N, C-alpha and C positions, 0 to 999 in steps of 0.2 A: 159378422158383427161390426166390422169397420164400416161397411156400407150402411148399416142401420143408424149407426151414430153420425155418419156424414149426412144422411137424409134429415135426421132429427136437428142437427145443428144447423144446416143449410136452410131448413124450413123456418126455424126460429129466427134466423138471421134475416131471411126475406121478409118475414112478418114484421119484424122490429123496423127494417128499413123502410118497407111500405108505409108503415105508420109515421116514420119521420118525414116522409114526403108530404104528408097530408096538410100540414100547416102552410107549407109553400103553395100547395095547390089551392088552398082556401084564399091565400093572399092574391094569387093571380085573378081568381074569380071576384074577389072583393074590389079589385082595382078596375073592374068594369070589362074585362076580357074573358075569354075562354080559359079552360084548363089546358094542361100540358099536351094531352092526347090531340086535341084539335090543332095545337101548333105542330105536333108531330106530322100531321096529315094536311098541311096546307096546300101542298101541291105546287106551289110557286112563290116567287118573291112578292107579287101584288098582295095576296092574302096574308103572307108573313108580315108585310108592312102594316097592313090593317090591324093585325093582331098586337104588333109591337107599339103602335100608336094607342090602341085600346088600353093596353097594360100600363103604359107610362113607365117611369123609371122603377117604381115600387114593384109593379108586375114583372118587369123584366129581371130585376133582382131576384124575385121569387122564383121565377123560371130558371135561372141560372143556379140557384140553390138546389132546386128540385133535380136538375140534371147532374149535377156533381154528387148528390146523394144516390142517384140512379145507378151510377157506376158500381157502387157497393151492391145495390140491389140486384143488378144483372149478374154479378158474380154469384151472388146467393142463389137466385132462381136458376140460373145456368147450372150451378153444381146440382142443385135438388133435382132438376129435370133430367140431367145426364145420369145421375145415379138411379133415379126411378125408372128411366128408359132402360138402363142396363139390367136392373132387376126384373123388369117386365120381359125382356128379351130372353133373359137366363131362364126364367120360370117357364116361358113358352117352349124353349128347347127341352127343358127337363121333362116337361109333361107331354111332349110330342106334338104340340099345337104347330104343325109345319107352316102354315101360312103366316100366323102371327110371328113365328121364329124368322121366317124369311124376311118379312117387313122389317123386323127388329134389326137386322143386319145394317139397314140404312138409317132408320128412324132413330137409332141409338145416339146419333150425332146431332139430333135437331135441337136438344136443349142448349148445347154449346153454340150451335149455329144461330139460334134466336139471340143468345147473349151477345154474340159477335156482331150481329146486325144491330142490335141495340146500341152497342158501344159506338158503332160508326154513325148511327143516327144522332146519338148525343153530340158527337164532335161536330156534325154538321149544324145542329141546333145551336150549339155554343158559338160557332163561327157566325151564324145568322144573327144571334143576339149581338155580336160584336160588329155586325154590318160588314162583313168580309167576303162578300160576293154573292151574286144573284143565283148561282147554281145550287147553293147549299140547301135552301128550303125544298127544292125538288128532290135533291139526293136524300135529304132526310125522310122524305115522304116514301121514297122507293125503299130505303133501308127499314123504315117503319112497317111497311106493307109486308116485307119479306119476314121480318121478325114476327108479326101477327100470324102469318101463314105458318111459319115454323112452330110457333107456340100451339097454334090450333092442331097441327098433325101430331105434335108430342103429347098433347093432352088427350086427343082422341085415341092415341095408341095406348096410353096408360089406362084410360078408362076401359078400352076393349080388354085389356089384360085382367083388370079387376073383375070385370063382368064374366070373363071365361073362368076366373078362378072361383067366382061364386057359383057359376052354373055347374062347374066339374071339379068339385073338391077332390082332393087327393084320396086315392083309394086306400082303405085300412086293410092291411095284410089279413088274409083269411076270410074276408067278407067279399061276396060278389061285387063285381063291377058296377057302378052306377050306369054305365053305358050299355049293359047286357039288355037286349030287349027280347030275346027268345028263350024258351026253356033250354034249348041246347046250349046257348051261350051261358046262361046262368049255371048250367051243370058243368061248364067248363069245356063243352064239346063245340068246335066251331067247324 
C-alpha cells in the first residue's frame, strides 16, 4: 500500500513540476533560441555559446529557472520510476517470469540512476549559464545522454512488465491455467 501511495504522489508531483517548467521553456523559445533539451545536448562550448547568444538575458534567466525546477522534477520522476521498476521486478519474481525478474535485479536502479545523471547535467548547465568553463557543455551532453538511455531502459522494462501482466493474468484458483495448451495439461497431467 505504501508503494502505491508513493507512485501516486510522485506521479502527481512529476506532472505538476513538468507543467511548472513549461512557461520557462516557452520564454526560452520566445527569446529566439531553442528549448532546454537542445541546450542539454549541445555537445560543446561553441554550440552552447550560440544558444546563449540566441537566448539573450531573458532566455538565459528562463533556462536557469527551468533547471532549478528540474531538480524537483528529477526527484519526483526518479522516485516514481524506482518504485515502478521495483513493483515490476517484484511482479516478475512472483509470477515466475525468470528473464524479466533477472533483468529487474539491475534495471530496478535505472530510475534513480537517470535522476542522478539529470542532476549532474543540471549542475553542468547552470555552470555553463554562468560562463564557468568550456568543459561543462560537453559534460552536460554526456550526462544527458546517459540520462536518456537510463530512462529508455527503465520505461521499456516497465512496459514489458505491463505487457506480460496483460498477456498472462494471474490464474484464478480452481480454473485451468491460461498456459495449458494440451488436453493432458488442462486435465492436470504433465
